[in-house]
Backbone as JSON, one array per atom type, in Angstrom:
{
  "sequence": "MPVQMTMPSSISRALAERVRARRLDRGWSRAELAARSGVAIETLKKFERTGQVSLERLVRLAIALGSHGEIATLFQQPMPQSLEDLERPTRKRGRTQGGTQNLA",
  "N": [[38.15, -50.03, 298.7], [35.0, -48.91, 299.59], [31.91, -50.45, 298.5], [29.79, -48.73, 297.82], [31.23, -46.47, 297.08], [32.08, -47.06, 294.55], [30.22, -46.4, 292.83], [29.36, -44.04, 290.35], [27.71, -41.83, 291.03], [27.93, -41.7, 293.79], [30.63, -41.14, 294.2], [30.77, -38.66, 292.86], [29.18, -37.11, 294.54], [30.61, -37.28, 296.94], [32.96, -35.91, 296.18], [31.83, -33.41, 295.76], [31.07, -32.8, 298.38], [33.63, -32.66, 299.58], [34.73, -30.42, 298.29], [32.94, -28.5, 299.23], [33.55, -28.63, 301.96], [36.24, -27.79, 301.93], [35.9, -25.2, 301.01], [34.41, -24.08, 303.1], [36.27, -24.44, 305.17], [38.1, -22.47, 304.52], [36.64, -20.37, 305.03], [35.06, -19.18, 303.11], [32.34, -17.9, 301.27], [29.8, -19.26, 299.11], [29.53, -17.44, 297.01], [32.06, -16.22, 297.1], [33.86, -18.32, 296.37], [32.82, -18.87, 293.9], [33.39, -16.5, 292.5], [36.21, -16.46, 292.64], [36.81, -18.76, 291.19], [35.63, -18.59, 288.73], [33.33, -19.93, 288.2], [29.88, -20.14, 287.78], [27.66, -19.06, 290.36], [25.25, -20.41, 290.67], [25.78, -22.78, 289.36], [27.75, -23.77, 291.13], [26.18, -24.06, 293.46], [24.41, -26.1, 292.59], [26.26, -28.13, 292.12], [27.27, -28.6, 294.72], [24.96, -29.55, 295.88], [24.14, -31.76, 294.28], [26.32, -33.05, 293.19], [26.83, -32.93, 290.51], [28.71, -31.68, 287.89], [30.68, -30.09, 285.31], [33.77, -31.39, 284.05], [35.66, -29.43, 283.43], [34.77, -27.27, 285.02], [35.04, -28.39, 287.55], [37.84, -28.63, 287.67], [38.41, -25.88, 287.65], [37.39, -25.11, 290.11], [39.02, -26.68, 291.81], [41.52, -25.5, 291.33], [41.08, -22.88, 292.33], [40.76, -23.55, 294.98], [43.24, -24.45, 295.6], [43.87, -27.16, 295.04], [44.61, -28.28, 292.68], [46.82, -29.81, 292.12], [46.26, -32.39, 293.0], [44.41, -33.24, 291.17], [45.95, -33.27, 288.84], [47.56, -35.46, 289.17], [45.87, -37.59, 288.89], [45.54, -39.76, 286.89], [48.13, -40.78, 286.51], [50.96, -42.79, 285.49], [51.38, -45.89, 287.18], [53.73, -46.42, 289.86], [56.64, -48.43, 289.42], [56.7, -51.7, 290.91], [58.54, -53.65, 291.19], [61.71, -55.06, 290.0], [61.14, -56.49, 287.75], [58.91, -55.17, 286.75], [60.14, -52.78, 285.93], [61.78, -53.72, 283.87], [60.0, -54.7, 281.99], [58.82, -54.25, 278.74], [57.4, -51.2, 277.53], [54.26, -50.73, 276.06], [53.2, -49.01, 273.35], [50.28, -47.39, 272.48], [47.81, -46.64, 270.02], [46.97, -45.03, 266.94], [48.47, -45.93, 263.82], [50.95, -44.05, 262.0], [50.22, -42.12, 259.07], [47.59, -42.82, 258.33], [45.23, -44.91, 256.75], [45.98, -48.31, 255.93], [47.44, -49.71, 252.95], [45.78, -52.19, 251.35], [46.21, -53.67, 249.0]],
  "CA": [[37.2, -48.96, 298.52], [33.65, -49.37, 299.83], [31.09, -50.7, 297.35], [29.01, -47.58, 297.44], [32.14, -45.53, 296.49], [32.35, -47.44, 293.19], [29.12, -45.86, 292.05], [29.72, -42.71, 289.94], [26.98, -40.79, 291.76], [28.5, -41.6, 295.16], [31.92, -40.51, 294.03], [30.51, -37.29, 292.59], [28.64, -36.44, 295.81], [31.75, -37.19, 297.89], [33.79, -34.81, 295.69], [31.17, -32.15, 296.04], [31.16, -32.49, 299.85], [34.99, -32.22, 299.88], [34.8, -29.07, 297.78], [32.19, -27.65, 300.16], [34.36, -28.59, 303.18], [37.44, -26.9, 301.76], [35.36, -23.84, 300.93], [34.07, -23.65, 304.47], [37.58, -24.33, 305.96], [38.72, -21.19, 304.17], [35.75, -19.27, 305.46], [34.53, -18.58, 301.93], [30.95, -18.13, 300.84], [29.69, -19.79, 297.68], [29.84, -16.29, 296.08], [33.52, -15.99, 297.05], [34.42, -19.4, 295.57], [32.35, -18.68, 292.5], [34.19, -15.42, 291.94], [37.63, -16.85, 292.5], [36.97, -19.86, 290.23], [34.96, -18.29, 287.45], [32.19, -20.83, 288.05], [28.69, -19.43, 288.21], [27.24, -19.48, 291.68], [24.18, -21.37, 290.53], [26.49, -24.04, 289.06], [28.33, -24.2, 292.37], [25.09, -24.58, 294.36], [23.93, -27.33, 292.05], [27.28, -29.15, 292.36], [27.28, -28.96, 296.12], [23.69, -30.31, 296.21], [23.9, -33.02, 293.55], [27.58, -33.65, 292.72], [26.96, -32.8, 289.06], [29.45, -30.49, 287.38], [31.56, -30.51, 284.24], [35.16, -31.57, 284.4], [36.37, -28.12, 283.4], [34.39, -26.49, 286.21], [35.66, -29.07, 288.7], [39.19, -28.19, 287.64], [38.45, -24.48, 288.04], [37.14, -25.09, 291.6], [40.21, -27.19, 292.44], [42.56, -24.47, 291.19], [40.74, -21.82, 293.28], [40.94, -24.09, 296.32], [44.65, -24.91, 295.75], [43.9, -28.57, 295.01], [44.77, -28.75, 291.34], [47.87, -30.86, 292.05], [45.6, -33.7, 293.19], [43.77, -33.67, 289.81], [47.03, -33.44, 287.89], [48.14, -36.79, 289.39], [44.8, -38.57, 288.89], [45.73, -40.91, 286.01], [49.54, -41.01, 286.24], [51.39, -44.18, 285.44], [51.72, -46.4, 288.53], [55.18, -46.61, 290.14], [56.99, -49.85, 289.35], [56.79, -52.34, 292.23], [59.61, -54.64, 291.21], [62.62, -54.96, 288.85], [60.41, -57.06, 286.59], [58.05, -54.07, 286.26], [61.01, -51.91, 285.25], [62.25, -54.41, 282.7], [58.92, -54.99, 281.06], [58.73, -53.17, 277.7], [56.1, -50.46, 277.55], [53.6, -50.84, 274.76], [52.56, -47.74, 272.92], [49.01, -47.6, 271.84], [47.3, -45.57, 269.16], [46.96, -45.25, 265.52], [49.71, -45.8, 263.04], [51.18, -42.9, 261.22], [49.9, -42.28, 257.67], [46.21, -43.15, 258.05], [44.82, -46.33, 256.48], [47.0, -49.16, 255.25], [47.11, -50.15, 251.59], [45.47, -53.61, 251.38], [46.23, -54.23, 247.69]],
  "C": [[35.8, -49.56, 298.79], [32.82, -49.52, 298.56], [30.41, -49.5, 296.91], [29.92, -46.5, 296.79], [32.54, -45.93, 295.07], [31.26, -46.89, 292.29], [29.47, -44.39, 291.64], [29.0, -41.54, 290.75], [27.52, -40.6, 293.18], [29.82, -40.92, 295.11], [31.73, -39.04, 293.78], [30.06, -36.5, 293.8], [29.77, -36.28, 296.86], [32.67, -36.08, 297.53], [33.19, -33.49, 296.04], [31.21, -31.83, 297.54], [32.6, -32.09, 300.24], [35.22, -30.8, 299.4], [34.15, -28.1, 298.78], [32.99, -27.51, 301.45], [35.56, -27.71, 303.07], [37.01, -25.42, 301.67], [35.14, -23.28, 302.3], [35.3, -23.53, 305.36], [38.22, -23.0, 305.67], [37.9, -20.03, 304.57], [35.15, -18.53, 304.23], [33.06, -18.88, 301.74], [30.94, -18.8, 299.48], [30.02, -18.64, 296.69], [31.32, -16.08, 295.96], [34.18, -17.03, 296.2], [34.06, -19.25, 294.1], [33.17, -17.58, 291.82], [35.59, -15.78, 291.71], [37.82, -17.91, 291.46], [36.48, -19.53, 288.85], [33.81, -19.24, 287.18], [30.96, -20.07, 288.54], [28.15, -20.0, 289.54], [26.09, -20.5, 291.63], [24.75, -22.77, 290.18], [27.08, -24.65, 290.31], [27.3, -24.73, 293.33], [24.64, -25.95, 293.88], [24.97, -28.46, 292.34], [27.33, -29.56, 293.82], [26.08, -29.78, 296.57], [23.63, -31.65, 295.54], [25.23, -33.73, 293.18], [27.77, -33.57, 291.23], [27.63, -31.5, 288.65], [30.33, -31.01, 286.25], [32.97, -30.64, 284.77], [35.89, -30.24, 284.45], [36.02, -27.3, 284.59], [34.97, -27.13, 287.48], [37.11, -28.63, 288.83], [39.29, -26.74, 288.1], [38.29, -24.3, 289.56], [38.42, -25.6, 292.3], [41.33, -26.22, 292.41], [42.26, -23.39, 292.21], [41.01, -22.23, 294.68], [42.38, -24.56, 296.61], [44.77, -26.45, 295.72], [44.13, -29.12, 293.64], [45.9, -29.8, 291.18], [47.33, -32.27, 292.22], [44.96, -34.16, 291.87], [44.86, -34.03, 288.86], [47.66, -34.8, 287.99], [47.09, -37.91, 289.24], [45.08, -39.83, 288.08], [47.17, -41.11, 285.62], [49.85, -42.5, 286.19], [51.76, -44.67, 286.81], [53.24, -46.54, 288.66], [55.45, -48.1, 290.01], [57.17, -50.44, 290.81], [57.9, -53.34, 292.31], [60.57, -54.35, 289.97], [61.96, -55.5, 287.62], [59.54, -55.96, 285.93], [58.91, -53.13, 285.45], [61.52, -52.5, 283.9], [61.24, -54.66, 281.62], [58.82, -53.88, 280.06], [57.35, -52.49, 277.79], [55.57, -50.55, 276.14], [52.9, -49.51, 274.5], [51.32, -48.05, 272.14], [48.64, -46.44, 271.01], [47.35, -45.97, 267.76], [48.29, -45.2, 264.84], [49.76, -44.55, 262.31], [50.72, -43.15, 259.79], [48.49, -42.74, 257.33], [45.97, -44.55, 257.8], [45.94, -46.98, 255.77], [46.46, -49.52, 253.87], [46.94, -51.68, 251.65], [45.52, -54.29, 250.01], [47.08, -55.48, 247.56]]
}
């Protein structure tokens, strides 16, 4: 990945450009995508210009453009690359049941 694509602002702007390109490929105006997604047209304009949008609105845009499958797979577990990966026990993280432990 190019260095500039590791900057959050660069990634956001690239996503905005991809949304704009998909919108234009479908022949939709901003008003059309706004209506189909439930995202305000002013929010869509700002997103296409700056790359700034909430996650929920980005998901709405992706659904309207038929790209929600790409978001659904964003943080999936990686596929095992070897038998060793398959045999390695998975570690569950999180809090223990029952709240705090008794330290008496």
